[in-house]
C-alpha positions as CSV (number, residue, x, y, z in Angstrom):
1,X,-15.4,-11.9,25.0
2,X,-14.6,-12.6,21.5
3,X,-16.4,-10.4,20.0
4,X,-15.3,-7.8,22.4
5,X,-11.9,-8.9,21.7
6,X,-12.4,-8.8,17.9
7,X,-12.9,-5.8,18.1
8,X,-9.9,-5.2,19.3
9,X,-8.2,-6.9,16.6
10,X,-9.9,-4.7,14.0
11,X,-8.9,-1.3,15.8
12,X,-5.3,-2.8,15.5
13,X,-4.1,-4.4,12.2
14,X,-6.6,-1.5,10.7
15,X,-5.7,-2.5,6.6
16,X,-8.3,-5.3,6.4
17,X,-12.2,-4.7,5.8
18,X,-14.7,-4.3,8.0
19,X,-17.4,-6.8,7.3
20,X,-20.2,-5.5,5.0
21,X,-23.8,-6.5,5.1
22,X,-24.2,-10.3,3.1
23,X,-26.1,-7.3,-0.1
24,X,-22.8,-5.5,-0.8
25,X,-19.9,-8.4,0.7
26,X,-17.5,-8.6,-1.9
27,X,-16.1,-12.4,-3.1
28,X,-13.0,-13.7,-1.6
29,X,-10.0,-12.4,-3.0
30,X,-8.5,-14.9,-5.7
31,X,-5.0,-15.8,-5.3
32,X,-3.4,-14.3,-8.2
33,X,0.3,-13.2,-9.8
34,X,-1.1,-9.8,-11.2
35,X,-1.5,-6.6,-11.1
36,X,-5.0,-4.5,-11.9
37,X,-5.3,-1.4,-13.4
38,X,-6.2,1.6,-11.6
39,X,-8.0,4.6,-13.1
40,X,-9.3,7.7,-12.1
41,X,-11.7,9.8,-14.4
42,X,-13.0,13.2,-13.2
43,X,-12.3,12.2,-9.3
44,X,-13.3,15.1,-6.6
45,X,-13.6,14.5,-3.4
46,X,-15.2,16.9,-0.9
47,X,-15.1,16.7,3.3
48,X,-17.8,19.3,3.3
49,X,-17.1,22.4,2.0
50,X,-13.6,21.9,1.5
51,X,-12.6,20.2,-1.7
52,X,-9.6,18.6,-1.0
53,X,-9.2,16.3,-4.8
54,X,-11.1,18.5,-7.8
55,X,-11.0,16.6,-11.1
56,X,-8.5,14.0,-10.5
57,X,-7.6,12.1,-14.1
58,X,-5.1,9.7,-13.3
59,X,-4.5,5.8,-15.3
60,X,-2.0,3.1,-13.0
61,X,-1.6,-0.2,-15.8
62,X,-1.5,-2.9,-14.2
63,X,2.0,-3.7,-12.4
64,X,3.4,-0.2,-12.8
65,X,4.6,0.7,-8.9
66,X,3.6,4.6,-8.8
67,X,5.1,6.8,-6.5
68,X,2.9,9.5,-5.1
69,X,4.8,12.7,-3.0
70,X,3.3,16.0,-2.5
71,X,2.4,18.0,0.8
72,X,0.8,17.4,3.8
73,X,-2.8,17.8,3.4
74,X,-2.1,17.8,-0.4
75,X,-4.8,14.2,-0.7
76,X,-2.2,11.6,-0.5
77,X,-3.8,10.1,1.9
78,X,-8.2,10.6,0.7
79,X,-6.5,9.1,-2.9
80,X,-5.1,6.4,-1.1
81,X,-8.3,5.9,1.1
82,X,-10.1,6.3,-2.7
83,X,-8.9,3.7,-3.9
84,X,-9.2,0.5,-0.8
85,X,-12.6,1.7,-1.3
86,X,-12.1,3.4,2.1
87,X,-14.2,6.8,1.0
88,X,-16.5,7.5,-1.8
89,X,-15.9,10.2,-4.0
90,X,-17.5,13.1,-4.1
91,X,-17.8,12.7,-7.9
92,X,-16.3,10.8,-10.8
93,X,-15.9,7.1,-11.2
94,X,-12.8,5.4,-9.7
95,X,-12.6,1.0,-11.8
96,X,-9.9,-1.7,-11.0
97,X,-8.9,-3.1,-14.4
98,X,-12.9,-2.5,-15.3
99,X,-15.2,-2.5,-12.0
100,X,-15.7,0.3,-10.5
101,X,-15.4,0.4,-6.8
102,X,-17.9,1.3,-4.7
103,X,-17.2,0.3,-1.1
104,X,-14.0,-2.2,0.3
105,X,-12.0,-4.5,-2.3
106,X,-11.0,-7.4,-1.7
107,X,-7.9,-8.0,-3.6
108,X,-6.3,-4.2,-2.1
109,X,-4.2,-4.4,0.4
110,X,-3.1,-1.7,2.8
111,X,0.7,-0.8,4.9
112,X,1.5,1.9,7.3
113,X,4.0,3.5,8.9
114,X,2.7,1.5,11.9
115,X,3.3,-1.7,11.8
116,X,-0.1,-2.3,13.5
117,X,0.7,-5.6,14.9
118,X,-2.0,-7.2,16.8
119,X,0.5,-7.4,20.4
120,X,-1.8,-10.9,21.9
121,X,-1.6,-12.9,18.3
122,X,2.0,-14.4,17.9
123,X,3.7,-13.8,14.4
124,X,1.6,-16.8,12.8
125,X,-2.1,-15.6,13.8
126,X,-1.6,-11.7,13.4
127,X,0.2,-12.1,9.3
128,X,-3.2,-14.9,8.9
129,X,-5.8,-12.9,10.9
130,X,-7.8,-12.5,7.8
131,X,-8.6,-16.3,8.2
132,X,-10.3,-18.1,5.2
133,X,-9.5,-21.5,3.6
134,X,-5.6,-22.9,4.8
135,X,-4.7,-19.4,6.4
136,X,-1.6,-21.5,8.0
137,X,-0.2,-22.4,4.9
138,X,-0.6,-19.1,2.9
139,X,0.9,-17.2,6.2
140,X,3.6,-19.2,6.0
141,X,4.8,-18.9,2.2
142,X,3.9,-15.2,2.9
143,X,6.8,-14.7,6.4
144,X,8.8,-16.9,4.3
145,X,8.9,-14.2,0.6
146,X,9.8,-11.7,3.5
147,X,13.0,-13.9,5.2
148,X,10.7,-14.4,8.6
149,X,9.9,-17.8,8.4
150,X,11.6,-18.5,11.2
151,X,9.9,-16.5,14.1
152,X,6.5,-17.5,13.0
153,X,5.8,-18.6,16.9
154,X,7.6,-15.1,18.1
155,X,5.5,-12.5,20.0
156,X,5.5,-8.6,18.2
157,X,6.5,-7.7,21.6
158,X,10.8,-9.3,20.6
159,X,11.0,-8.1,17.2
160,X,12.7,-5.3,16.0
161,X,10.9,-1.7,14.3
162,X,12.4,-4.0,10.9
163,X,11.0,-7.3,11.5
164,X,7.5,-6.0,12.3
165,X,7.1,-4.1,9.1
166,X,7.8,-7.0,7.6
167,X,5.2,-9.5,10.2
168,X,2.9,-6.3,8.8
169,X,4.0,-6.9,4.4
170,X,4.3,-10.2,4.8
171,X,0.6,-9.6,6.1
172,X,-0.5,-7.6,3.4
173,X,0.6,-10.1,1.5
174,X,-1.1,-13.5,2.4
175,X,-3.6,-12.6,-0.4
176,X,-2.3,-12.0,-3.3
177,X,-4.0,-9.1,-3.5
178,X,-3.6,-7.0,-6.7
179,X,-2.8,-4.0,-5.2
180,X,-0.3,-3.3,-2.4
181,X,-1.3,0.4,-1.2
182,X,1.4,1.9,1.3
183,X,1.4,4.5,3.5
184,X,4.8,5.5,4.4
185,X,5.9,1.8,5.6
186,X,9.9,3.0,6.0
187,X,8.8,6.4,7.4
188,X,9.9,5.3,11.1
189,X,13.0,2.8,10.1
190,X,16.1,3.9,10.0
191,X,18.5,4.5,7.1
192,X,20.4,0.9,6.7
193,X,16.8,-0.8,7.8
194,X,14.7,1.0,5.5
195,X,17.6,0.4,2.9
196,X,17.3,-2.8,3.1
197,X,12.8,-3.0,3.3
198,X,13.2,-1.6,0.2
199,X,15.2,-4.1,-1.6
200,X,13.2,-6.6,-0.1
201,X,9.5,-4.9,-1.9
202,X,12.0,-4.9,-5.3
203,X,12.6,-8.6,-5.1
204,X,8.9,-9.7,-3.7
205,X,7.0,-7.2,-6.1
206,X,9.2,-8.2,-9.4
207,X,8.3,-12.1,-8.2
208,X,4.1,-11.5,-7.9
209,X,3.5,-8.7,-10.2
210,X,0.6,-6.5,-8.3
211,X,-0.1,-2.8,-8.7
212,X,1.8,-0.7,-6.1
213,X,1.1,2.3,-5.2
214,X,3.8,4.7,-2.6
215,X,3.1,7.4,-1.1
216,X,5.9,9.4,0.2
217,X,7.2,12.1,1.3
218,X,11.1,11.2,0.9
219,X,11.7,11.9,-2.6
220,X,14.4,10.5,-2.8
221,X,12.4,7.1,-1.7
222,X,9.7,7.2,-4.5
223,X,12.9,7.6,-7.3
224,X,14.8,5.1,-6.1
225,X,11.7,2.3,-5.9
226,X,8.7,3.5,-8.1
227,X,8.3,3.3,-12.5
228,X,6.3,6.8,-12.3
229,X,6.1,9.7,-9.5
230,X,2.8,12.1,-9.9
231,X,3.2,14.6,-7.5
232,X,-0.7,15.8,-6.1
233,X,-0.5,19.5,-4.9
234,X,-3.7,21.2,-3.1
235,X,-5.8,18.5,-4.6
236,X,-4.5,18.0,-8.4
237,X,-1.0,16.5,-10.3
238,X,1.6,18.9,-10.9
239,X,4.3,16.5,-12.3
240,X,4.0,12.9,-13.6
241,X,7.3,11.5,-14.4
242,X,8.8,8.2,-15.3
243,X,11.6,7.0,-14.0
244,X,13.2,4.4,-17.0
245,X,16.4,3.3,-15.5
246,X,17.4,0.3,-14.6
247,X,17.1,-1.3,-10.6
248,X,18.9,-1.1,-8.5
249,X,19.2,2.6,-9.0
250,X,22.6,4.2,-7.7
251,X,22.4,6.1,-5.3
252,X,23.7,10.1,-6.8
253,X,23.1,9.1,-10.3
254,X,22.8,12.8,-11.8
255,X,20.0,11.4,-14.4
256,X,17.6,11.0,-11.4
257,X,19.3,13.5,-9.8
258,X,17.6,15.7,-12.7
259,X,14.1,13.7,-11.8
260,X,14.6,14.8,-8.2
261,X,14.9,17.8,-9.0
262,X,12.1,18.7,-10.8
263,X,10.1,16.6,-8.2
264,X,10.9,18.9,-5.6
265,X,10.1,21.9,-8.2
266,X,6.4,20.5,-8.1
267,X,5.9,19.3,-4.7
């Protein structure tokens, strides 16, 4: 029965590395307050005869916030899965700092559009679902970071959509990852809650210094959050633009509006 529940939990959560054979098991993540650089060199990814990414070269410096924008089918999610080690490139090399990515990475975490909380576990247990040394202390600290310290004993069903996404963010951050991958995590939220999550994410990232990679269809969101935006189009990078403006960024800023127009033209 316990084995069945464990499999169900993984199917619901989805962002935790599956157990690998002993010879390939990655080392346990080390608590860090810095990001990892991400470097792709000549990366190609094909599914059968269909090439999704072709000859991709990309360097994301440690601690940078990169947003990836593009149409559906342009390779955004494929890129994210490669960085996480969920898929292997067909050709080319992918490194975190100087370490070649050859499988699931313990210091990379993912956050999805849906929170993927285990409904039969309390909030604290969802955050600490991977367990590990002093897991409860780390889970409580992560919940405090996202403003949910008082909801640790609640069930997911009583939380709002925004609160569930806060729990998902706490779960992704509990192990102090060097890279946080965000697959449209705010797309289903209302405008006010989405703005609150933007502020929360930027505050936590400023404090922790992890590298962030956001996949989004929302050009305004990308420009509001990121240090840099790339546009993926037909498996390649059609635009790579830095956003030097200080945060918080003002909606309607002419300089930001001009950047948005460039991005939209390149999509």
